[in-house]
C-alpha positions in Angstrom: 7.6 39.3 -23.6 8.4 36.0 -25.0 6.1 33.3 -25.4 8.0 29.3 -25.0 6.5 26.5 -26.3 8.3 23.3 -24.9 7.2 19.5 -25.0 8.8 16.4 -22.5 9.8 19.0 -19.3 11.6 21.0 -22.1 13.3 18.3 -24.1 12.1 20.4 -27.0 11.6 24.0 -26.9 9.8 26.7 -29.5 10.2 30.5 -28.6 8.3 32.5 -30.9 9.7 34.6 -33.2 7.2 36.7 -33.7 4.6 38.1 -30.7 1.0 38.2 -31.7 0.5 42.0 -32.6 -2.6 41.5 -29.8 -3.4 38.2 -27.4 -5.5 38.0 -24.6 -4.5 36.3 -21.7 -6.8 33.4 -20.0 -8.3 34.6 -17.0 -10.9 32.8 -14.7 -13.2 31.1 -15.8 -15.6 29.6 -13.4 -18.3 26.5 -14.3 -21.0 28.0 -11.9 -24.9 26.8 -12.3 -27.9 28.6 -12.1 -31.0 26.9 -11.2 -34.9 28.0 -11.1 -36.7 28.3 -7.9 -40.1 26.7 -7.7 -40.9 29.8 -4.8 -38.7 32.9 -5.2 -36.4 34.6 -2.5 -36.1 37.7 -1.9 -37.9 38.3 -5.1 -35.6 36.8 -7.8 -36.5 33.2 -9.2 -33.3 31.4 -9.8 -29.7 31.0 -7.8 -26.5 31.0 -8.7 -24.5 27.8 -7.3 -20.8 28.3 -7.1 -18.9 26.0 -9.4 -15.3 24.8 -9.9 -12.9 27.0 -12.1 -13.2 26.2 -15.8 -10.1 25.0 -18.1 -8.5 27.9 -19.0 -8.0 28.5 -23.3 -5.5 30.5 -25.5 -5.3 31.7 -29.1 -2.6 32.8 -30.5 -2.1 34.4 -33.7 1.2 35.0 -35.3 3.5 34.0 -38.5 6.2 32.0 -39.4 8.9 33.5 -41.4 10.8 31.6 -44.4 13.2 34.2 -44.7 15.5 36.4 -42.6 14.0 39.6 -40.7 16.1 41.3 -38.2 13.9 41.9 -35.6 12.8 38.0 -35.0 13.1 37.1 -31.5 14.9 34.0 -32.8 15.6 33.2 -36.2 14.1 29.8 -36.9 13.2 28.2 -40.6 8.9 28.7 -40.4 8.4 25.3 -41.7 10.7 23.6 -38.7 8.9 25.4 -36.8 5.4 24.3 -38.0 6.8 20.6 -38.4 7.6 20.3 -34.7 4.4 22.0 -33.3 2.5 19.2 -35.8 4.7 16.3 -34.3 3.9 17.7 -30.7 0.2 17.3 -31.6 0.3 13.8 -32.8 2.2 12.6 -29.3 -1.1 13.6 -27.4 1.1 14.3 -25.3 0.4 17.9 -23.0 2.8 20.8 -23.9 3.4 23.7 -21.6 3.4 27.3 -22.6 5.1 29.6 -21.0 4.6 33.9 -21.6 6.8 36.2 -19.6 7.2 40.0 -19.9 10.1 41.6 -20.9 11.5 42.1 -17.5 11.6 37.9 -17.6 8.6 38.3 -14.7 6.2 34.8 -15.5 2.8 36.3 -16.7 1.3 32.6 -17.8 2.6 29.0 -17.1 0.2 26.6 -18.2 0.4 22.8 -19.5 -2.2 22.5 -22.4 -3.1 20.7 -24.9 -3.4 21.2 -28.8 -6.9 22.2 -29.7 -6.0 23.1 -33.1 -2.9 24.5 -35.6 -4.1 26.1 -38.6 -1.6 27.5 -40.9 -1.0 28.8 -44.2 0.8 30.8 -46.8 0.8 34.6 -47.6 2.1 36.4 -51.0 5.7 37.2 -49.3 6.0 32.7 -48.6 5.9 33.5 -45.1 3.1 31.5 -42.7 0.3 32.7 -40.8 -1.1 30.4 -38.1 -3.5 30.3 -35.2 -2.9 28.5 -32.4 -5.4 27.6 -29.9 -4.4 25.8 -26.4 -6.7 24.5 -23.6 -5.6 23.8 -20.0 -4.3 20.8 -19.3 -4.9 19.9 -15.8 -2.3 17.2 -14.7 -4.0 14.6 -13.0 -2.6 13.3 -9.5 -3.6 9.6 -8.4 -4.0 8.7 -4.6 
């Protein structure tokens, strides 16, 4: 599996060097609306109206290394990765997250905004982080 973040149509790309131990991929979340009925229908006092699909969200928890690890997918300085994500978030432009399987099948390809990026330093000097992303549907002007 690979997780790739890209900015400006792949002008800048960051392949995450370490995969999260666990990750839940975004599923379908509907914005249905529930309404109370003044008089019940078939013994039911509420009605559920079909809404549009909500925005997908993805949280990635892993770490960036500050030293060499032979099992890393890519050898990249951890602070360079942090600075890159911080710079992207400051541009107020969407990024793209692409997740593929080990057989290079695309699981997720989503334009998104960085909702939050929290990181720190552990005892080994590595940089654990949590990156929260939310879908950015590209507006279409007609």
